[in-house]
C-alpha positions in Angstrom: 1.4 49.8 -3.4 -0.4 49.3 -6.7 -0.9 45.5 -6.2 -4.1 44.3 -4.5 -5.2 41.0 -2.9 -7.2 40.3 -6.0 -4.0 40.7 -8.0 -2.3 38.3 -5.7 -5.0 35.7 -6.3 -4.9 36.2 -10.0 -1.1 35.7 -10.1 -1.5 32.6 -8.0 -4.0 31.2 -10.5 -1.8 32.1 -13.4 1.1 30.2 -11.9 -1.0 27.2 -11.4 -2.3 27.3 -15.0 1.2 27.8 -16.5 3.1 25.2 -14.4 0.8 23.1 -12.2 2.8 24.8 -9.4 1.1 26.6 -6.6 2.6 30.0 -6.0 4.9 30.2 -2.9 3.0 31.3 0.2 3.9 35.0 -0.4 2.2 38.2 0.5 1.0 40.7 -2.0 4.0 42.8 -1.0 6.4 40.0 -1.8 4.8 39.2 -5.1 4.9 42.9 -6.0 8.6 42.9 -5.4 9.1 39.9 -7.7 7.1 41.5 -10.4 9.2 44.6 -10.7 11.7 43.2 -13.1 8.8 41.9 -15.3 7.4 45.4 -15.3 10.6 46.8 -16.6 11.1 44.2 -19.3 7.4 44.3 -20.5 7.4 48.1 -21.1 4.6 48.6 -18.5 4.9 51.8 -16.3 4.0 50.0 -13.1 2.7 46.7 -11.7 -0.9 47.9 -12.0 -0.4 48.4 -15.7 1.3 45.0 -16.0 -1.8 43.4 -14.4 -4.1 45.1 -16.9 -1.9 43.7 -19.7 -2.1 40.2 -18.3 -5.8 40.3 -17.9 -6.5 41.7 -21.4 -4.4 39.3 -23.4 -4.6 35.5 -24.0 -2.0 33.4 -22.1 1.3 33.8 -23.9 4.9 34.6 -23.3 4.2 37.4 -20.8 2.1 35.0 -18.7 4.9 32.5 -18.7 7.5 35.1 -17.6 5.3 36.1 -14.6 4.9 32.4 -13.7 8.7 32.0 -13.8 9.2 35.1 -11.7 7.0 33.6 -9.0 8.6 30.1 -9.0 12.3 30.8 -8.5 12.9 28.9 -5.3 15.2 29.5 -2.3 18.5 27.7 -2.7 22.1 27.7 -1.4 25.3 25.7 -1.8 25.3 22.3 0.0 21.9 23.0 1.4 21.1 20.7 4.3 23.9 18.5 5.7 22.3 15.1 5.8 21.6 14.6 2.0 25.2 15.4 1.0 26.6 13.2 3.8 24.4 10.4 2.4 25.6 11.0 -1.1 29.3 11.0 0.0 29.2 8.0 2.3 26.8 5.7 0.6 24.9 6.6 -2.6 27.9 7.8 -4.8 30.1 4.9 -3.8 27.2 2.5 -4.6 26.8 4.1 -8.0 30.5 3.8 -8.7 30.4 0.1 -8.0 27.3 -0.5 -10.0 28.3 1.6 -13.0 32.0 0.7 -13.1 31.7 -1.3 -16.3 30.0 1.5 -18.2 32.0 4.2 -16.4 29.0 6.6 -17.0 26.9 8.5 -14.5 23.8 10.7 -15.2 22.7 12.9 -12.3 19.6 15.1 -12.4 19.0 18.2 -10.2 15.3 18.8 -10.9 14.0 22.3 -10.2 17.6 23.4 -9.9 16.8 27.1 -9.5 20.0 29.2 -9.9 22.3 26.2 -9.9 23.9 26.0 -6.5 22.6 22.4 -5.9 24.0 21.1 -9.2 27.4 22.8 -8.7 27.5 21.5 -5.1 27.0 18.0 -6.5 29.8 18.5 -9.0 32.2 19.8 -6.3 31.4 16.7 -4.2 32.2 14.4 -7.1 35.5 16.2 -8.0 36.7 16.5 -4.4 35.8 13.1 -2.9 35.8 10.8 -5.9 38.9 11.4 -8.0 38.4 8.0 -9.7 35.5 9.6 -11.7 37.9 12.0 -13.5 38.0 9.8 -16.6 34.3 8.7 -16.4 31.5 10.1 -18.6 29.8 12.1 -15.9 27.0 14.6 -16.6 24.9 16.6 -14.2 21.7 18.0 -15.7 19.9 20.9 -13.9 16.4 21.8 -15.0 14.1 24.6 -13.9 10.8 26.1 -15.1 12.4 29.5 -15.1 14.5 30.4 -18.1 15.9 33.3 -16.0 17.1 30.9 -13.4 18.6 28.6 -16.0 20.5 31.4 -17.6 21.8 32.6 -14.2 23.0 29.1 -13.4 24.6 28.6 -16.7 26.6 31.8 -16.3 28.1 30.3 -13.1 28.5 33.8 -11.5 27.5 34.3 -7.9 27.6 37.3 -5.5 29.5 37.3 -2.2 26.2 36.9 -0.4 25.4 33.7 -2.3 29.0 32.4 -1.9 28.8 32.9 1.9 25.7 30.8 2.1 27.0 27.2 2.6 30.1 27.1 0.4 33.2 25.9 2.3 36.3 28.1 1.9 38.4 25.3 0.4 35.8 24.7 -2.3 35.7 28.5 -3.0 39.5 28.6 -3.5 39.6 25.4 -5.6 36.5 25.7 -7.8 35.9 29.5 -8.2 37.8 32.5 -9.5 37.2 36.1 -8.6 35.6 38.2 -11.3 35.1 41.8 -10.1 32.5 41.7 -7.3 31.4 38.2 -8.2 32.8 34.7 -8.1 32.7 32.5 -11.2 32.7 28.7 -11.3 35.9 27.4 -12.9 35.6 25.8 -16.3 36.6 22.3 -15.1 33.5 22.2 -12.9 31.2 23.9 -15.5 32.0 21.1 -18.0 30.2 18.7 -15.7 26.9 20.6 -15.5 24.3 21.6 -18.1 21.2 23.6 -17.5 17.9 23.5 -19.4 14.5 24.9 -19.0 12.1 22.2 -18.0 8.9 21.7 -16.0 8.8 18.5 -14.0 5.1 18.2 -14.9 5.7 18.2 -18.6 7.5 15.9 -21.1 11.3 16.0 -20.6 13.3 18.7 -22.3 15.8 17.9 -25.1 18.7 17.4 -22.7 16.9 14.7 -20.7 15.7 12.9 -23.9 19.3 12.8 -25.2 20.2 10.7 -22.2 17.3 8.3 -22.7 15.6 9.8 -19.6 17.5 7.3 -17.4 19.2 8.8 -14.4 21.3 7.2 -11.7 20.4 9.9 -9.1 17.6 12.5 -8.9 17.5 15.4 -6.5 13.9 16.7 -6.4 14.3 18.6 -3.2 12.0 21.2 -1.7 9.8 21.0 -4.8 6.8 18.8 -4.1 5.5 21.2 -1.3 4.5 23.6 -4.0 2.2 21.1 -5.8 -1.3 20.0 -5.2 -1.7 16.3 -4.2 -2.7 15.1 -7.6 0.1 17.0 -9.2 2.6 15.6 -6.7 1.6 12.1 -7.8 2.1 13.0 -11.4 5.5 14.5 -10.8 6.7 11.4 -8.9 5.4 9.1 -11.7 7.2 11.2 -14.3 10.4 11.2 -12.2 10.3 7.5 -11.7 10.0 6.9 -15.4 13.4 8.6 -15.9 15.3 6.6 -13.4 17.4 3.5 -13.6 16.0 0.5 -11.6 18.6 1.0 -8.9 18.7 4.7 -8.9 18.1 6.9 -5.9 15.7 9.8 -5.4 16.3 12.4 -2.7 13.4 14.7 -1.6 13.4 17.7 0.8 13.5 17.2 4.5 9.8 18.0 4.8 8.7 15.9 1.8 7.7 12.3 1.4 6.7 10.0 -1.4 4.3 7.9 0.7 1.4 8.4 -1.8 3.5 6.7 -4.5 4.2 3.4 -2.7 3.5 1.6 -6.0 6.5 3.4 -7.5 9.1 3.7 -4.8 10.5 1.8 -1.8 11.8 4.0 1.0 15.2 3.5 2.7 16.9 5.4 5.6 20.5 6.1 6.3 22.6 9.0 7.6 19.5 10.6 9.2 18.0 10.9 5.7 15.2 9.2 3.8 15.7 8.3 0.1 13.7 6.3 -2.4 14.4 3.6 -5.0 12.1 2.7 -7.9 10.2 -0.5 -7.5 11.6 -2.7 -10.3 8.2 -3.8 -11.6 6.1 -0.9 -12.6 
């Protein structure tokens, strides 16, 4: 294998510089595998030559592409039962009551990867809350990886991806067969937009167009990849984009206890969630 431990350390540092995101705890072999598509697209003959290109040129587009290749996260449809049960039984009904006059909802899937979480949220809304059909509802998915955003925007998933968490009734209702893949139907895709965005940076255009105010934010299984000081920054930026009575959902292994001046914690349906403290 033409990828050494020094190369692994170099790529980890590159990811940190490009995104404030620590590289996933991956071995040199795993990183080598993720870099193969970058090798092909860059014109390099192998990973060793790619590493020479990275080290010999100032940080630019190629560095960003490598960082993106390292930060595409694990995801699946309806990942984890408790958060979606909480959304169905409490949080979405509360939002409908609170926003009934405006009839508008803005939901944000931060670090949305290849889109399964955002589409899962859209299916939940369509299936369980038919009263929202005439509302102005928009789900925004953002991810640091342009490749992941393009994949999500296409709405095409393999059989393996479909089999990971998607109920059969949702497959039949919201997807159509397209060769060896399944494609999200247009009625669902209209609810969701995807844009490249780093949770550590100023919001992308799509978020600015909504006044950066969201009723619900899913920032799940993301904070674990950030250093402590960067986690605090991410939470502060996220809080600034939320309505006063909005809800924030983190991953099962994540907490916002170091941002007690920003959020108050609540617990329901075996799941913690957070609301912005009104005075901030």
